[in-house]
N, C-alpha and C positions, 0 to 999 in steps of 0.2 A: 336195451330201453334207449331208445333214440333220444327222448326228452332229458335236457340235463338238471340236476340238483336246482339249480338257481330259478329254472322256470315254474318247480312244483313249491318252491319255500316262496316263490311270489304269489302262487294260485291258492297256498295255503292263507296267506294274510288276507288276499281279497276276498275268498268266500268266508272267511271268519267275519270280517267286519261288513261285508257285501255291498263294498265300494271301493272303487278305484282310486279316488282321491283319498279315502284314509288309509289305505294300504301303501299308497306312495309314501305320505307323510310319516307311518310308522318305519319304513324301509328307508326314509329319506331318499327317495329318489322323487320322481316326477310322475304325472299321472300317463302323459305320452308313452313313457318308456315302459310302465306297467302295462298298458293297453296293449301294447305292439309285443311282449313277453305273453301274455296271454293268446294273443291271435297266433303267434306260432306254435303256441302249446296246443291249442284246438287242431291245427293244422297238421301235426305233427300225429295227435292222438287219433285221428280223423273224425271227430263228434264235436258237438257243441258242449261248453261248460256252462255257459252261462245265456241268460235270456236279459236281453238289455232293453230297457225302457226308458220313458221319461221320468217315472218314478226310482229309477235304480236299477240293480241288477238282481237277479235269483238265481238259483242252481236248477242246471237241468237235473234227471234223475242220473244220467251220467256224471254231472259233477257233483251231485250229492255223495254218489259211491266214492268218489276220488276223495273228496274232501273227508269222507269217513276215515279213509284209510290214512291219507297225507296227516290228518290231526293226531291221530295217535302215533304216528312214526315222529312228529317234531315235539310231541309233548313227550315222546319217551327220551328224543335228544336232549330236551332241555334238562330233565330231569338228571341224566347223566353228568350234564355239565355241571350243576349244581352239586352233584355228589362229587365230582371229583374236585371242585374246585373248593368244597368243604373237606376233602382229606388232605389238600395241600396247605391249606391256611390255617395259620394258629387258633385252637378254639378259645373263646374268649366268652365272657359272661358272668353271671351272678348266680351262685346256688344258695338256697335258702335249705337248711335241715333243722329239725327238731332232735334233739338227744336229751336222753336222761343221764345223771350226773354219771353213773355206772358205766353205761356206754362212753361218755366222753373221756373218761380216765382210764378206762380198761381197753381202751379201741382205738378211738377217734384221734386224739391228740397224738399219738406216737406215729399214725398215719398221714399227716397234713404236710410233713417238711417234704419226704419226696414226691408226693403229690406235686406241691406249689414248684420244686424244680423242674418238674417236666410240663406242667401247663401253667404258667407264671402267669397267662392272661385271664384264669379264671379265678374269681374272689367267693370265697364261703363265708356265709351267713350261720352263725350256729345260734340255735335258741334252745337256752338250758330248760326243759321241761318235764314235767312227771310223766311217766309212761303213758296214762291215759290222755295227757294233752297232747301229746306227741302224737299218738295214734289221731285224735282228732284232727290234729294239724294237718294229716296227710288227706282225711277225709274231707275238709274245707279248701283243701288247695292252699292254706297258709303256708306250707312247706313244701320244697318237692319231693323230699321223703323223708323218714325219721328213724334213728337209731337206738332201740331200746335195750335193755337187760330183762332178761329172761320172757321165753315165749307168752305172748300175751294172745286172748281170743281176738282175733279179727275176723270179718266177716267179706266176702268177695264185694268189689273187684278188689278190696286189700289182699295183700299176699307178704309173706315172710322170708327172708333170705337168712339165713342162720351165718354169721360171720366166725362167731369163735364158741370155746366153752370156757369157763373158767369155775374155780372152786371158792367156796366161803370157809373160813376158817373160825375156830374159838379162840379168843385173844385175850388176855388180861393184863393190866397193869403191874406193877411192882409190889403192890399189897396183897394182890391174889398170885403171886408168881408161883408160891407152892403148889397151885393147881397141876401144873405143868410136869409135875414128878412122875405122874402115870396117867394113862387112858381113863379118862371118867364117864359113867354114864350120865343119860341127860337126868335122871332121877338125881343124880348128886349135884348137878350144876344148879339146877333150880332152886338149892339151898342158898344160893349165893344172888346178889342183886345184880339184874340183867339189863344190858343197855340193847335197845332195838329201835327200829324205825317207828313212825306214827301208823296207827292202826287200821289207815285208809289206805296204805301203800302196799304195792305188787311185793315188795322185798318183806313186809311183814306179814303178808298172808303166805307167803313161800317159808318162812320160819315157823308160823303158826301151824301149817299142815305139817312139818316137820316132827314137831313135837306131837301134835295130834296122832300122826301115824303109829307112834310109841306111847300112845297112851296119857299123854301128860299136856296139861292146859298151860298155854304161853300166858306168862303173868309179869311183864317188864315192870322195873322200878322207875326205868327212864325211858321217855320215848322221843326220838328226835325226827326232825322234817326233812334233813338231807343226809345222804350218805356220807359226805365229809366231815361232818359232826362226829361219827362214830368214834373214830379212832382218837381223836383228842379227849372224847368224854371218859374213854377204856384207860387209856395212858395216865389219865389225873385220878383214875381210882375211884371213877363213880360207877363202876360194875363192870363185868364181864360182857361180851358181845360177839354175835358173828359178824364178820365183814370180808369182803371181797380179798382174798390173798392179795392182788397188787394194791391194795390200799395199807396194808400191815406192813408192806415190805422194808420202808424206811423205819418205822418204829421198832421191829423185832432186830434189825441189825445193830439200831443204836443201842439196844439193850432197854428201851422204854415200854416195851411189851414183850410178853411170853405167848407163845401159843400153849393151848391147851390140848391134847389127843383126845380123840372122841372115840368112844367103842362103837357107837352107832356109825354108819355111814350117812354123810348128808349129799344128797344128789347134786350133782352139775348143773349148772345153770349157764345160759347162753346169752350172747347178746347177737341181737338180728337187726334187718332191715326191714323196716315196714315202708311199703311202696303201693302205689294205685295203680293196680294192672290195666285198668281203663283209661289211664291219662298217660299221653305221649310226653317222655322227659326231653327238654331242652338238651340240645349238644354239650351244653356243660355239665349239666346235672348228670347225662347220661354217662359221660368222661368219669367222673366222680364215683357214681355209683357202679360201674364196672371195675374202678381202680380198687375200691373197698371190699367187691367180691375176690379181687384177685389176691388180698391179703389174707383171706381165711386161716386162722391160727388156732391154736390150743394153748390158753394162757396158763402158766402153772402158779 
């Protein structure tokens, strides 16, 4: 190829703006230099690239063909430069996520410290939402993505990525500690006051379905609006109840609660990310998303 890269670079701008003057301004040069470069390029290629008139310039058929190729080449180079720049510069920005309480305490909080050490320029905003509101936040774009407990029903373009599984255990305060002496059936435990989440929550539906599958109707004495109220209510002997195992860990270790073994097997639940597959995440949100995926674990 006879012509050098600089001639094609100048040609690309002249053709793009269809003006020697505008191209010279963008290139921080002057019109005579641009005109001279284009004359040299036409001579070397042996064809006319522009039709010059008092109205300006237009591309010849040869010029259109060359511009088509040149535009692809320079746009690809520009994209490559941007990608390389992003790969060498620290990622920064704000990430807004929705998260249910169980997802926050069961997975999110323990993941944040290491992430901040790796990406100090990224700021995380956490909205504590119900599972339904967290999913709605993804739909409306209020959040970049959400973290929720238990697989919820989501429709395209929303998708779910499972991060971890966890178990729920049945616990009681000191008043009902004798129940921990031997495994109990659901028929036996419904004889005691039950503490549960409100009826319109997915956690309530999960426990209700478990009872229903064993032919028993769930009829709690006390219903609570947030998961973090379960353990305080139970250790104060308001009743017995099912809680995620990680919520009960401290109360069990301190002797404030005991675990009641069950003869029936309670299904495991999961914490997952809900995201909109049709929406591109920002660089900061993508880094946090990938980081969370890399920490997939099973909670005891």
